[in-house]
PyMOL Python script that loads the backbone (N, CA, C, O; Angstrom):
from pymol import cmd

cmd.read_pdbstr("""\
ATOM      1  N   MET A   1      18.376  -6.848 -17.408  1.00  0.00           N
ATOM      2  CA  MET A   1      17.712  -6.145 -16.318  1.00  0.00           C
ATOM      3  C   MET A   1      16.282  -5.774 -16.699  1.00  0.00           C
ATOM      4  O   MET A   1      15.392  -5.866 -15.854  1.00  0.00           O
ATOM      5  N   ASN A   2      16.037  -5.368 -17.912  1.00  0.00           N
ATOM      6  CA  ASN A   2      14.690  -5.006 -18.336  1.00  0.00           C
ATOM      7  C   ASN A   2      13.738  -6.190 -18.232  1.00  0.00           C
ATOM      8  O   ASN A   2      12.575  -6.019 -17.868  1.00  0.00           O
ATOM      9  N   LEU A   3      14.219  -7.384 -18.547  1.00  0.00           N
ATOM     10  CA  LEU A   3      13.371  -8.573 -18.460  1.00  0.00           C
ATOM     11  C   LEU A   3      12.947  -8.841 -17.026  1.00  0.00           C
ATOM     12  O   LEU A   3      11.808  -9.237 -16.779  1.00  0.00           O
ATOM     13  N   LEU A   4      13.848  -8.630 -16.082  1.00  0.00           N
ATOM     14  CA  LEU A   4      13.531  -8.838 -14.672  1.00  0.00           C
ATOM     15  C   LEU A   4      12.446  -7.871 -14.217  1.00  0.00           C
ATOM     16  O   LEU A   4      11.515  -8.269 -13.517  1.00  0.00           O
ATOM     17  N   VAL A   5      12.557  -6.617 -14.606  1.00  0.00           N
ATOM     18  CA  VAL A   5      11.559  -5.610 -14.234  1.00  0.00           C
ATOM     19  C   VAL A   5      10.197  -5.982 -14.812  1.00  0.00           C
ATOM     20  O   VAL A   5       9.188  -5.890 -14.112  1.00  0.00           O
ATOM     21  N   ILE A   6      10.151  -6.396 -16.062  1.00  0.00           N
ATOM     22  CA  ILE A   6       8.886  -6.793 -16.686  1.00  0.00           C
ATOM     23  C   ILE A   6       8.294  -7.996 -15.971  1.00  0.00           C
ATOM     24  O   ILE A   6       7.086  -8.038 -15.735  1.00  0.00           O
ATOM     25  N   TRP A   7       9.126  -8.981 -15.621  1.00  0.00           N
ATOM     26  CA  TRP A   7       8.637 -10.175 -14.915  1.00  0.00           C
ATOM     27  C   TRP A   7       8.049  -9.794 -13.566  1.00  0.00           C
ATOM     28  O   TRP A   7       6.992 -10.298 -13.188  1.00  0.00           O
ATOM     29  N   ILE A   8       8.724  -8.904 -12.833  1.00  0.00           N
ATOM     30  CA  ILE A   8       8.220  -8.470 -11.521  1.00  0.00           C
ATOM     31  C   ILE A   8       6.879  -7.765 -11.680  1.00  0.00           C
ATOM     32  O   ILE A   8       5.961  -8.000 -10.893  1.00  0.00           O
ATOM     33  N   LEU A   9       6.754  -6.899 -12.692  1.00  0.00           N
ATOM     34  CA  LEU A   9       5.492  -6.194 -12.912  1.00  0.00           C
ATOM     35  C   LEU A   9       4.370  -7.176 -13.237  1.00  0.00           C
ATOM     36  O   LEU A   9       3.249  -7.010 -12.755  1.00  0.00           O
ATOM     37  N   LYS A  10       4.651  -8.182 -14.034  1.00  0.00           N
ATOM     38  CA  LYS A  10       3.626  -9.163 -14.378  1.00  0.00           C
ATOM     39  C   LYS A  10       3.262 -10.018 -13.177  1.00  0.00           C
ATOM     40  O   LYS A  10       2.116 -10.449 -13.053  1.00  0.00           O
ATOM     41  N   GLN A  11       4.210 -10.270 -12.294  1.00  0.00           N
ATOM     42  CA  GLN A  11       3.983 -11.117 -11.127  1.00  0.00           C
ATOM     43  C   GLN A  11       3.418 -10.349  -9.933  1.00  0.00           C
ATOM     44  O   GLN A  11       3.013 -10.962  -8.946  1.00  0.00           O
ATOM     45  N   SER A  12       3.384  -9.027 -10.008  1.00  0.00           N
ATOM     46  CA  SER A  12       3.013  -8.240  -8.831  1.00  0.00           C
ATOM     47  C   SER A  12       1.612  -8.550  -8.325  1.00  0.00           C
ATOM     48  O   SER A  12       1.393  -8.536  -7.113  1.00  0.00           O
ATOM     49  N   SER A  13       0.664  -8.828  -9.196  1.00  0.00           N
ATOM     50  CA  SER A  13      -0.683  -9.138  -8.721  1.00  0.00           C
ATOM     51  C   SER A  13      -0.703 -10.479  -7.995  1.00  0.00           C
ATOM     52  O   SER A  13      -1.431 -10.640  -7.015  1.00  0.00           O
ATOM     53  N   LYS A  14       0.084 -11.436  -8.461  1.00  0.00           N
ATOM     54  CA  LYS A  14       0.169 -12.732  -7.776  1.00  0.00           C
ATOM     55  C   LYS A  14       0.856 -12.588  -6.425  1.00  0.00           C
ATOM     56  O   LYS A  14       0.448 -13.203  -5.441  1.00  0.00           O
ATOM     57  N   ILE A  15       1.897 -11.774  -6.389  1.00  0.00           N
ATOM     58  CA  ILE A  15       2.606 -11.535  -5.136  1.00  0.00           C
ATOM     59  C   ILE A  15       1.685 -10.849  -4.135  1.00  0.00           C
ATOM     60  O   ILE A  15       1.635 -11.231  -2.966  1.00  0.00           O
ATOM     61  N   LYS A  16       0.956  -9.834  -4.597  1.00  0.00           N
ATOM     62  CA  LYS A  16       0.039  -9.111  -3.717  1.00  0.00           C
ATOM     63  C   LYS A  16      -1.032 -10.052  -3.173  1.00  0.00           C
ATOM     64  O   LYS A  16      -1.376  -9.987  -1.993  1.00  0.00           O
ATOM     65  N   GLU A  17      -1.550 -10.913  -4.015  1.00  0.00           N
ATOM     66  CA  GLU A  17      -2.579 -11.868  -3.608  1.00  0.00           C
ATOM     67  C   GLU A  17      -2.061 -12.774  -2.491  1.00  0.00           C
ATOM     68  O   GLU A  17      -2.763 -12.998  -1.505  1.00  0.00           O
ATOM     69  N   LYS A  18      -0.855 -13.290  -2.633  1.00  0.00           N
ATOM     70  CA  LYS A  18      -0.259 -14.161  -1.614  1.00  0.00           C
ATOM     71  C   LYS A  18       0.020 -13.402  -0.323  1.00  0.00           C
ATOM     72  O   LYS A  18      -0.205 -13.920   0.771  1.00  0.00           O
ATOM     73  N   LEU A  19       0.510 -12.177  -0.454  1.00  0.00           N
ATOM     74  CA  LEU A  19       0.767 -11.369   0.733  1.00  0.00           C
ATOM     75  C   LEU A  19      -0.521 -11.093   1.497  1.00  0.00           C
ATOM     76  O   LEU A  19      -0.543 -11.175   2.725  1.00  0.00           O
ATOM     77  N   LEU A  20      -1.591 -10.767   0.784  1.00  0.00           N
ATOM     78  CA  LEU A  20      -2.872 -10.491   1.448  1.00  0.00           C
ATOM     79  C   LEU A  20      -3.374 -11.713   2.205  1.00  0.00           C
ATOM     80  O   LEU A  20      -3.990 -11.575   3.262  1.00  0.00           O
ATOM     81  N   GLU A  21      -3.119 -12.901   1.678  1.00  0.00           N
ATOM     82  CA  GLU A  21      -3.479 -14.133   2.397  1.00  0.00           C
ATOM     83  C   GLU A  21      -2.713 -14.219   3.716  1.00  0.00           C
ATOM     84  O   GLU A  21      -3.283 -14.581   4.746  1.00  0.00           O
ATOM     85  N   LEU A  22      -1.430 -13.889   3.682  1.00  0.00           N
ATOM     86  CA  LEU A  22      -0.607 -13.924   4.892  1.00  0.00           C
ATOM     87  C   LEU A  22      -1.020 -12.857   5.910  1.00  0.00           C
ATOM     88  O   LEU A  22      -0.892 -13.063   7.117  1.00  0.00           O
ATOM     89  N   PHE A  23      -1.512 -11.724   5.419  1.00  0.00           N
ATOM     90  CA  PHE A  23      -1.869 -10.608   6.285  1.00  0.00           C
ATOM     91  C   PHE A  23      -3.177 -10.819   7.046  1.00  0.00           C
ATOM     92  O   PHE A  23      -3.391 -10.182   8.078  1.00  0.00           O
ATOM     93  N   LYS A  24      -4.054 -11.697   6.562  1.00  0.00           N
ATOM     94  CA  LYS A  24      -5.377 -11.867   7.169  1.00  0.00           C
ATOM     95  C   LYS A  24      -5.273 -12.152   8.664  1.00  0.00           C
ATOM     96  O   LYS A  24      -4.538 -13.040   9.096  1.00  0.00           O
ATOM     97  N   GLY A  25      -6.032 -11.369   9.449  1.00  0.00           N
ATOM     98  CA  GLY A  25      -6.077 -11.556  10.891  1.00  0.00           C
ATOM     99  C   GLY A  25      -4.865 -11.013  11.622  1.00  0.00           C
ATOM    100  O   GLY A  25      -4.700 -11.272  12.814  1.00  0.00           O
ATOM    101  N   ARG A  26      -4.020 -10.272  10.939  1.00  0.00           N
ATOM    102  CA  ARG A  26      -2.800  -9.738  11.553  1.00  0.00           C
ATOM    103  C   ARG A  26      -2.735  -8.232  11.389  1.00  0.00           C
ATOM    104  O   ARG A  26      -3.334  -7.655  10.481  1.00  0.00           O
ATOM    105  N   THR A  27      -1.991  -7.614  12.290  1.00  0.00           N
ATOM    106  CA  THR A  27      -1.681  -6.200  12.138  1.00  0.00           C
ATOM    107  C   THR A  27      -0.406  -6.110  11.313  1.00  0.00           C
ATOM    108  O   THR A  27       0.618  -6.687  11.679  1.00  0.00           O
ATOM    109  N   VAL A  28      -0.468  -5.389  10.207  1.00  0.00           N
ATOM    110  CA  VAL A  28       0.654  -5.314   9.267  1.00  0.00           C
ATOM    111  C   VAL A  28       0.905  -3.858   8.910  1.00  0.00           C
ATOM    112  O   VAL A  28      -0.032  -3.085   8.712  1.00  0.00           O
ATOM    113  N   ILE A  29       2.168  -3.495   8.832  1.00  0.00           N
ATOM    114  CA  ILE A  29       2.551  -2.167   8.375  1.00  0.00           C
ATOM    115  C   ILE A  29       3.100  -2.314   6.963  1.00  0.00           C
ATOM    116  O   ILE A  29       4.040  -3.073   6.727  1.00  0.00           O
ATOM    117  N   ILE A  30       2.504  -1.583   6.030  1.00  0.00           N
ATOM    118  CA  ILE A  30       2.918  -1.638   4.622  1.00  0.00           C
ATOM    119  C   ILE A  30       3.489  -0.278   4.238  1.00  0.00           C
ATOM    120  O   ILE A  30       2.827   0.748   4.396  1.00  0.00           O
ATOM    121  N   ALA A  31       4.707  -0.273   3.739  1.00  0.00           N
ATOM    122  CA  ALA A  31       5.317   0.953   3.226  1.00  0.00           C
ATOM    123  C   ALA A  31       5.274   0.872   1.703  1.00  0.00           C
ATOM    124  O   ALA A  31       5.914   0.011   1.100  1.00  0.00           O
ATOM    125  N   THR A  32       4.513   1.777   1.089  1.00  0.00           N
ATOM    126  CA  THR A  32       4.355   1.719  -0.363  1.00  0.00           C
ATOM    127  C   THR A  32       4.060   3.093  -0.939  1.00  0.00           C
ATOM    128  O   THR A  32       3.614   3.998  -0.234  1.00  0.00           O
ATOM    129  N   HIS A  33       4.313   3.228  -2.209  1.00  0.00           N
ATOM    130  CA  HIS A  33       3.912   4.446  -2.923  1.00  0.00           C
ATOM    131  C   HIS A  33       2.771   4.130  -3.882  1.00  0.00           C
ATOM    132  O   HIS A  33       2.292   5.014  -4.593  1.00  0.00           O
ATOM    133  N   ARG A  34       2.339   2.883  -3.904  1.00  0.00           N
ATOM    134  CA  ARG A  34       1.274   2.458  -4.815  1.00  0.00           C
ATOM    135  C   ARG A  34      -0.087   2.580  -4.135  1.00  0.00           C
ATOM    136  O   ARG A  34      -0.356   1.922  -3.130  1.00  0.00           O
ATOM    137  N   LEU A  35      -0.925   3.420  -4.690  1.00  0.00           N
ATOM    138  CA  LEU A  35      -2.215   3.700  -4.061  1.00  0.00           C
ATOM    139  C   LEU A  35      -3.181   2.522  -4.107  1.00  0.00           C
ATOM    140  O   LEU A  35      -4.147   2.511  -3.344  1.00  0.00           O
ATOM    141  N   HIS A  36      -2.965   1.534  -4.968  1.00  0.00           N
ATOM    142  CA  HIS A  36      -3.898   0.408  -5.031  1.00  0.00           C
ATOM    143  C   HIS A  36      -3.882  -0.412  -3.739  1.00  0.00           C
ATOM    144  O   HIS A  36      -4.818  -1.172  -3.488  1.00  0.00           O
ATOM    145  N   TRP A  37      -2.847  -0.274  -2.921  1.00  0.00           N
ATOM    146  CA  TRP A  37      -2.840  -0.965  -1.625  1.00  0.00           C
ATOM    147  C   TRP A  37      -3.879  -0.381  -0.670  1.00  0.00           C
ATOM    148  O   TRP A  37      -4.262  -1.034   0.301  1.00  0.00           O
ATOM    149  N   LEU A  38      -4.337   0.841  -0.936  1.00  0.00           N
ATOM    150  CA  LEU A  38      -5.334   1.456  -0.054  1.00  0.00           C
ATOM    151  C   LEU A  38      -6.639   0.673  -0.016  1.00  0.00           C
ATOM    152  O   LEU A  38      -7.413   0.805   0.932  1.00  0.00           O
ATOM    153  N   ASN A  39      -6.888  -0.134  -1.028  1.00  0.00           N
ATOM    154  CA  ASN A  39      -8.108  -0.940  -1.056  1.00  0.00           C
ATOM    155  C   ASN A  39      -8.061  -2.080  -0.042  1.00  0.00           C
ATOM    156  O   ASN A  39      -9.080  -2.729   0.198  1.00  0.00           O
ATOM    157  N   ASN A  40      -6.905  -2.335   0.554  1.00  0.00           N
ATOM    158  CA  ASN A  40      -6.737  -3.484   1.426  1.00  0.00           C
ATOM    159  C   ASN A  40      -6.325  -3.116   2.849  1.00  0.00           C
ATOM    160  O   ASN A  40      -5.933  -3.993   3.618  1.00  0.00           O
ATOM    161  N   VAL A  41      -6.406  -1.851   3.209  1.00  0.00           N
ATOM    162  CA  VAL A  41      -5.989  -1.432   4.547  1.00  0.00           C
ATOM    163  C   VAL A  41      -7.112  -0.670   5.244  1.00  0.00           C
ATOM    164  O   VAL A  41      -8.071  -0.222   4.614  1.00  0.00           O
ATOM    165  N   ASP A  42      -6.967  -0.535   6.562  1.00  0.00           N
ATOM    166  CA  ASP A  42      -7.963   0.192   7.345  1.00  0.00           C
ATOM    167  C   ASP A  42      -7.548   1.650   7.588  1.00  0.00           C
ATOM    168  O   ASP A  42      -8.378   2.558   7.546  1.00  0.00           O
ATOM    169  N   TYR A  43      -6.258   1.855   7.841  1.00  0.00           N
ATOM    170  CA  TYR A  43      -5.755   3.190   8.157  1.00  0.00           C
ATOM    171  C   TYR A  43      -4.547   3.521   7.295  1.00  0.00           C
ATOM    172  O   TYR A  43      -3.839   2.632   6.822  1.00  0.00           O
ATOM    173  N   VAL A  44      -4.324   4.828   7.098  1.00  0.00           N
ATOM    174  CA  VAL A  44      -3.178   5.313   6.338  1.00  0.00           C
ATOM    175  C   VAL A  44      -2.396   6.285   7.215  1.00  0.00           C
ATOM    176  O   VAL A  44      -2.957   7.193   7.829  1.00  0.00           O
ATOM    177  N   LEU A  45      -1.096   6.069   7.254  1.00  0.00           N
ATOM    178  CA  LEU A  45      -0.185   6.982   7.929  1.00  0.00           C
ATOM    179  C   LEU A  45       0.685   7.575   6.831  1.00  0.00           C
ATOM    180  O   LEU A  45       1.465   6.858   6.204  1.00  0.00           O
ATOM    181  N   ASN A  46       0.563   8.862   6.595  1.00  0.00           N
ATOM    182  CA  ASN A  46       1.291   9.527   5.518  1.00  0.00           C
ATOM    183  C   ASN A  46       2.528  10.212   6.089  1.00  0.00           C
ATOM    184  O   ASN A  46       2.444  10.940   7.078  1.00  0.00           O
ATOM    185  N   LEU A  47       3.677   9.975   5.458  1.00  0.00           N
ATOM    186  CA  LEU A  47       4.927  10.600   5.888  1.00  0.00           C
ATOM    187  C   LEU A  47       5.386  11.619   4.857  1.00  0.00           C
ATOM    188  O   LEU A  47       5.306  11.383   3.652  1.00  0.00           O
ATOM    189  N   GLU A  48       5.864  12.744   5.345  1.00  0.00           N
ATOM    190  CA  GLU A  48       6.479  13.762   4.487  1.00  0.00           C
ATOM    191  C   GLU A  48       7.776  14.187   5.152  1.00  0.00           C
ATOM    192  O   GLU A  48       7.776  14.642   6.296  1.00  0.00           O
ATOM    193  N   GLN A  49       8.867  14.040   4.441  1.00  0.00           N
ATOM    194  CA  GLN A  49      10.202  14.363   4.937  1.00  0.00           C
ATOM    195  C   GLN A  49      10.494  13.668   6.263  1.00  0.00           C
ATOM    196  O   GLN A  49      11.097  14.254   7.162  1.00  0.00           O
ATOM    197  N   GLY A  50      10.058  12.409   6.375  1.00  0.00           N
ATOM    198  CA  GLY A  50      10.345  11.605   7.556  1.00  0.00           C
ATOM    199  C   GLY A  50       9.458  11.871   8.759  1.00  0.00           C
ATOM    200  O   GLY A  50       9.692  11.310   9.830  1.00  0.00           O
ATOM    201  N   ARG A  51       8.452  12.706   8.610  1.00  0.00           N
ATOM    202  CA  ARG A  51       7.542  13.015   9.731  1.00  0.00           C
ATOM    203  C   ARG A  51       6.106  12.692   9.340  1.00  0.00           C
ATOM    204  O   ARG A  51       5.723  12.791   8.174  1.00  0.00           O
ATOM    205  N   VAL A  52       5.325  12.306  10.339  1.00  0.00           N
ATOM    206  CA  VAL A  52       3.913  11.987  10.090  1.00  0.00           C
ATOM    207  C   VAL A  52       3.179  13.272   9.743  1.00  0.00           C
ATOM    208  O   VAL A  52       3.160  14.222  10.525  1.00  0.00           O
ATOM    209  N   SER A  53       2.574  13.290   8.559  1.00  0.00           N
ATOM    210  CA  SER A  53       1.823  14.470   8.140  1.00  0.00           C
ATOM    211  C   SER A  53       0.320  14.222   8.171  1.00  0.00           C
ATOM    212  O   SER A  53      -0.466  15.169   8.158  1.00  0.00           O
ATOM    213  N   ASP A  54      -0.086  12.944   8.211  1.00  0.00           N
ATOM    214  CA  ASP A  54      -1.508  12.628   8.202  1.00  0.00           C
ATOM    215  C   ASP A  54      -1.711  11.207   8.708  1.00  0.00           C
ATOM    216  O   ASP A  54      -0.924  10.313   8.397  1.00  0.00           O
ATOM    217  N   PHE A  55      -2.761  11.001   9.482  1.00  0.00           N
ATOM    218  CA  PHE A  55      -3.166   9.671   9.927  1.00  0.00           C
ATOM    219  C   PHE A  55      -4.682   9.640   9.866  1.00  0.00           C
ATOM    220  O   PHE A  55      -5.345  10.428  10.541  1.00  0.00           O
ATOM    221  N   ALA A  56      -5.238   8.745   9.069  1.00  0.00           N
ATOM    222  CA  ALA A  56      -6.691   8.738   8.887  1.00  0.00           C
ATOM    223  C   ALA A  56      -7.170   7.367   8.436  1.00  0.00           C
ATOM    224  O   ALA A  56      -6.388   6.524   7.997  1.00  0.00           O
ATOM    225  N   LYS A  57      -8.472   7.170   8.557  1.00  0.00           N
ATOM    226  CA  LYS A  57      -9.075   5.989   7.952  1.00  0.00           C
ATOM    227  C   LYS A  57      -8.952   6.136   6.442  1.00  0.00           C
ATOM    228  O   LYS A  57      -8.873   7.253   5.930  1.00  0.00           O
ATOM    229  N   VAL A  58      -8.936   5.024   5.733  1.00  0.00           N
ATOM    230  CA  VAL A  58      -8.738   5.046   4.286  1.00  0.00           C
ATOM    231  C   VAL A  58      -9.781   5.909   3.593  1.00  0.00           C
ATOM    232  O   VAL A  58      -9.441   6.663   2.681  1.00  0.00           O
ATOM    233  N   VAL A  59     -11.029   5.819   3.997  1.00  0.00           N
ATOM    234  CA  VAL A  59     -12.094   6.614   3.366  1.00  0.00           C
ATOM    235  C   VAL A  59     -11.800   8.094   3.493  1.00  0.00           C
ATOM    236  O   VAL A  59     -11.952   8.843   2.529  1.00  0.00           O
ATOM    237  N   GLU A  60     -11.378   8.525   4.681  1.00  0.00           N
ATOM    238  CA  GLU A  60     -11.063   9.934   4.899  1.00  0.00           C
ATOM    239  C   GLU A  60      -9.837  10.342   4.075  1.00  0.00           C
ATOM    240  O   GLU A  60      -9.795  11.436   3.512  1.00  0.00           O
ATOM    241  N   PHE A  61      -8.857   9.465   4.013  1.00  0.00           N
ATOM    242  CA  PHE A  61      -7.634   9.768   3.262  1.00  0.00           C
ATOM    243  C   PHE A  61      -7.894   9.890   1.770  1.00  0.00           C
ATOM    244  O   PHE A  61      -7.376  10.796   1.118  1.00  0.00           O
ATOM    245  N   LYS A  62      -8.699   8.979   1.226  1.00  0.00           N
ATOM    246  CA  LYS A  62      -9.011   9.022  -0.205  1.00  0.00           C
ATOM    247  C   LYS A  62      -9.750  10.296  -0.587  1.00  0.00           C
ATOM    248  O   LYS A  62      -9.616  10.781  -1.711  1.00  0.00           O
ATOM    249  N   ASN A  63     -10.533  10.840   0.345  1.00  0.00           N
ATOM    250  CA  ASN A  63     -11.300  12.049   0.074  1.00  0.00           C
ATOM    251  C   ASN A  63     -10.521  13.328   0.359  1.00  0.00           C
ATOM    252  O   ASN A  63     -11.010  14.423   0.080  1.00  0.00           O
ATOM    253  N   SER A  64      -9.315  13.204   0.912  1.00  0.00           N
ATOM    254  CA  SER A  64      -8.537  14.406   1.254  1.00  0.00           C
ATOM    255  C   SER A  64      -7.854  14.960   0.008  1.00  0.00           C
ATOM    256  O   SER A  64      -7.562  14.210  -0.924  1.00  0.00           O
ATOM    257  N   PRO A  65      -7.604  16.242  -0.014  1.00  0.00           N
ATOM    258  CA  PRO A  65      -6.978  16.860  -1.192  1.00  0.00           C
ATOM    259  C   PRO A  65      -5.515  16.466  -1.375  1.00  0.00           C
ATOM    260  O   PRO A  65      -4.951  16.698  -2.444  1.00  0.00           O
ATOM    261  N   SER A  66      -4.884  15.872  -0.351  1.00  0.00           N
ATOM    262  CA  SER A  66      -3.459  15.516  -0.451  1.00  0.00           C
ATOM    263  C   SER A  66      -3.209  14.282  -1.296  1.00  0.00           C
ATOM    264  O   SER A  66      -2.057  13.995  -1.622  1.00  0.00           O
ATOM    265  N   VAL A  67      -4.257  13.533  -1.669  1.00  0.00           N
ATOM    266  CA  VAL A  67      -4.066  12.307  -2.453  1.00  0.00           C
ATOM    267  C   VAL A  67      -3.921  12.632  -3.906  1.00  0.00           C
ATOM    268  O   VAL A  67      -3.752  11.731  -4.727  1.00  0.00           O
TER     269      VAL A  67
END
""", "prot")
cmd.dss("prot")
cmd.show_as("cartoon", "prot")
cmd.util.cbc("prot")
cmd.orient("prot")
């Protein structure tokens, strides 16, 4: 199991690259806890306990104290 996790971590940049190619020109909803995806989106919808707690442009979200 540890080998699989390491392989996925090493492949994650390649996977992200391919996904971004597929996303071009489309509206896509990404559910993630990894903040590096913020570099590739226009808006952020933040959920807390299953409810929307924040909706903002990425620039505004990155500058907010909740990040």
